[in-house]
C-alpha positions in Angstrom: 20.2 4.7 17.3 17.4 7.3 16.7 14.0 5.7 16.2 11.8 7.2 13.6 8.3 8.2 14.7 5.1 7.0 13.2 4.1 9.5 10.6 0.4 10.1 11.6 1.1 13.9 11.2 -1.9 16.2 11.7 -2.0 19.0 9.3 -4.4 21.7 10.7 -6.4 23.5 8.1 -8.7 26.1 9.7 -12.1 26.5 8.1 -13.7 29.9 8.5 -14.0 30.9 12.2 -14.4 27.3 13.4 -10.7 26.5 13.4 -11.3 22.7 12.9 -8.5 20.4 11.9 -8.9 18.5 8.6 -7.7 14.9 7.7 -4.1 13.9 8.4 -1.3 13.2 5.9 -1.1 9.7 4.4 1.8 8.6 6.7 3.2 5.2 7.2 4.6 3.5 10.3 8.3 3.9 10.3 10.5 0.8 10.0 12.2 1.5 13.3 8.9 1.5 15.2 7.9 -2.0 14.1 8.4 -5.0 16.3 9.5 -8.5 15.1 6.5 -10.6 14.0 5.2 -12.7 16.8 1.6 -13.9 16.8 -0.2 -17.2 17.2 -3.1 -16.3 14.9 -1.2 -15.4 11.7 0.0 -18.1 9.3 3.7 -19.0 9.6 6.2 -17.8 7.0 5.9 -19.7 3.8 2.9 -21.8 4.8 -0.8 -21.5 3.9 -3.4 -20.7 6.5 -5.8 -23.4 7.7 -9.0 -23.9 5.7 -11.7 -21.5 6.9 -9.2 -19.2 8.6 -9.6 -15.5 8.2 -5.9 -15.3 7.6 -4.3 -15.2 4.2 -5.2 -18.2 2.0 -2.0 -18.9 0.2 1.7 -19.0 1.0 3.7 -15.8 0.2 6.5 -15.7 -2.3 9.7 -16.5 -0.3 11.6 -13.9 -2.4 9.7 -11.2 -0.5 11.9 -12.0 2.5 14.9 -10.6 0.6 13.9 -7.1 -0.5 17.5 -6.2 -1.4 17.3 -8.7 -4.3 14.1 -7.4 -5.8 15.7 -4.6 -8.0 14.1 -5.1 -11.4 13.7 -2.0 -13.5 10.1 -1.4 -14.5 8.9 -0.8 -18.0 8.4 2.8 -19.0 4.6 2.2 -19.0 2.8 -0.7 -17.4 -0.6 -1.5 -16.0 -1.6 -3.4 -12.8 -5.0 -5.0 -12.3 -6.3 -5.1 -8.7 -9.0 -7.6 -7.8 -10.6 -6.6 -4.6 -13.6 -7.4 -2.4 -15.4 -4.6 -4.1 -14.5 -5.4 -7.6 -11.6 -4.7 -10.0 -9.7 -1.6 -11.0 -6.7 -0.9 -13.2 -3.7 1.2 -12.3 -1.6 2.8 -15.2 2.0 3.5 -14.3 4.2 6.0 -16.0 7.8 5.4 -14.8 9.1 8.8 -15.8 6.8 10.5 -13.3 8.6 8.9 -10.3 11.0 6.2 -11.4 12.1 5.0 -8.0 8.6 4.6 -6.8 7.4 3.0 -10.1 10.2 0.4 -9.8 9.4 -0.4 -6.2 5.8 -0.9 -7.0 6.6 -3.1 -10.0 8.8 -5.4 -7.9 6.1 -5.6 -5.1 3.4 -6.5 -7.6 5.6 -9.0 -9.5 6.1 -10.9 -6.2 2.5 -10.7 -5.2 3.2 -8.5 -2.1 -0.3 -7.0 -2.1 -2.3 -10.2 -2.3 -4.7 -10.4 0.7 -3.6 -7.0 2.0 -6.2 -4.7 3.4 -7.2 -1.1 2.7 -6.7 -0.3 6.3 -7.2 3.4 6.2 -9.9 4.8 3.9 -10.8 8.4 4.8 -13.8 10.0 3.1 -12.8 12.7 0.7 -9.1 12.1 1.4 -7.3 8.8 0.7 -7.5 5.0 0.5 -4.3 3.7 2.1 -2.9 0.1 1.8 0.4 -1.7 1.5 1.1 -3.5 4.8 1.6 -7.2 4.1 -0.9 -9.7 5.3 2.1 -11.7 6.5 4.1 -10.5 9.6 7.3 -12.1 8.4 7.1 -10.1 5.1 6.3 -6.9 6.9 9.4 -7.4 9.1 11.6 -8.0 6.1 10.5 -4.7 4.4 10.4 -2.5 7.5 13.7 -0.9 6.8 13.7 -1.3 3.0 13.5 2.5 2.4 13.8 4.0 -1.0 14.8 7.6 -1.7 12.2 10.2 -2.6 11.4 11.0 -6.2 11.0 14.7 -7.3 7.3 15.6 -7.4 6.4 16.0 -11.1 2.7 15.2 -11.0 -0.1 16.5 -8.7 -2.0 14.4 -6.2 -5.2 14.7 -8.1 -8.2 12.4 -7.6 -7.2 8.8 -8.7 -3.5 9.2 -8.5 -1.4 6.6 -6.7 1.4 7.7 -4.4 3.7 6.2 -1.8 3.1 7.1 1.9 6.0 8.2 3.9 7.2 8.5 7.5 9.5 11.5 6.5 12.1 12.2 3.9 13.5 9.1 2.1 11.4 6.6 4.1 9.1 5.1 1.5 8.8 1.3 1.8 5.6 -0.5 0.7 2.6 1.7 1.8 0.6 3.6 -0.8 -2.5 5.6 -1.1 -5.1 6.4 -3.8 -6.2 10.0 -3.7 -10.0 10.1 -3.3 -10.1 13.8 -4.3 -7.7 16.4 -5.5 -5.2 16.6 -2.7 -2.8 19.1 -4.2 -1.6 20.3 -0.8 0.3 17.1 -0.6 2.5 18.1 -3.6 4.6 20.5 -1.7 5.1 17.9 1.1 7.0 15.6 -1.2 4.4 13.0 -2.1 5.2 12.0 -5.7 2.4 10.3 -7.7 3.6 7.7 -10.2 0.3 6.2 -11.5 -3.4 6.7 -11.9 -6.5 4.6 -11.5 -8.8 4.4 -14.5 -12.0 6.3 -14.3 -14.2 3.2 -14.0 -11.9 1.8 -11.4 -12.4 4.9 -9.2 -16.1 3.9 -9.0 -14.8 0.7 -7.3 -12.3 2.5 -5.1 -15.1 4.8 -4.0 -17.0 1.9 -2.6 -14.2 0.7 -0.3 -15.4 0.7 3.3 -14.9 4.0 5.0 -16.6 3.4 8.4 -13.4 3.3 10.4 -10.7 5.8 11.0 -10.4 9.5 12.0 -13.8 10.9 12.7 -15.6 7.9 11.3 -18.8 6.6 13.0 -17.2 3.1 13.4 -14.5 4.6 15.6 -10.7 4.7 15.3 -9.0 2.6 12.7 -6.4 -0.1 13.3 -2.8 0.6 14.5 -0.2 0.2 11.8 2.4 -1.4 14.1 -0.2 -4.0 15.1 -1.0 -4.7 11.5 2.6 -5.3 10.8 3.3 -7.6 13.8 0.0 -9.5 13.8 -1.0 -9.6 10.2 -4.5 -9.9 8.6 -6.1 -11.8 11.5 -5.7 -8.6 13.6 -7.7 -6.6 11.0 -10.3 -9.3 10.4 -11.0 -9.6 14.1 -11.1 -5.9 15.0 -12.2 -4.3 11.8 -14.1 -6.9 9.9 -15.8 -4.6 7.4 -12.6 -3.4 5.8 -12.1 -4.3 2.2 -9.0 -6.1 0.9 -7.0 -7.0 -2.2 -7.5 -10.5 -3.6 -4.7 -10.2 -6.2 -2.7 -7.5 -7.9 -1.0 -8.5 -11.2 0.9 -6.8 -14.0 -1.1 -6.9 -17.2 0.9 -8.3 -20.1 1.1 -5.9 -23.1 -1.4 -6.4 -25.9 -0.3 -9.1 -28.3 2.0 -10.8 -25.8 1.6 -13.9 -23.6 3.2 -14.6 -20.2 4.4 -17.8 -18.7 5.1 -16.2 -15.3 4.2 -18.4 -12.4 3.3 -17.1 -8.9 6.5 -16.1 -7.2 8.6 -16.1 -10.4 11.8 -13.9 -10.1 11.9 -10.7 -12.2 13.6 -11.2 -15.5 15.5 -7.9 -15.4 17.4 -5.9 -12.9 16.4 -2.7 -11.3 12.8 -0.5 -6.8 
């Protein structure tokens, strides 16, 4: 079986006579490159972390262990509120822009996939990348849950939300927020499906950027290690990184919701 490579692909952009390479593409670790979860520091599947632990603080939704069953079709328009360690921001999704990606995002949010996850790769004037679960068992379940690519109908402008990829038709759970206009990504198959509100970009702009390619804090974390060791790996090695407290679908105006944490989607679809 051919193993897909980790997509930290360097795109060289030569500036003047210096010939210096710019930032990389927002790639994700491929599913085939991820080992099974095995760590003594991460919380066990379906159990809460011990009080005071730097690990996640609540049990994950067991439904996340069965990605094939999370197929709800998303509304044509919906919003998601992110509460982070730097504040809140809202994402507005337009399903028609990239329906497959919008559906996948909807199912992940509905089952609280992003809760406690870390913005593990924030590159100045490039992207803020996230979408690896805080729980190794959940990461293992989604490592091969690829979805097909959407046609690119929108540009990767500042504030747009897009899935990362390890190559054609390899999108799983990782996403990035464009921190500037990255229109060069359009021709590479990165299909935005949502945008962050203007006030929210002020919050996103405050996410810690001191680790990663060329950053003064040194190299950022390894994606495979995040997947296999979970949030404790990040907390121990890169303690200044910001994280997501919760991500929730905002009920439409004039409606109420009785959804409980971990409730199954009411409709079928990523």
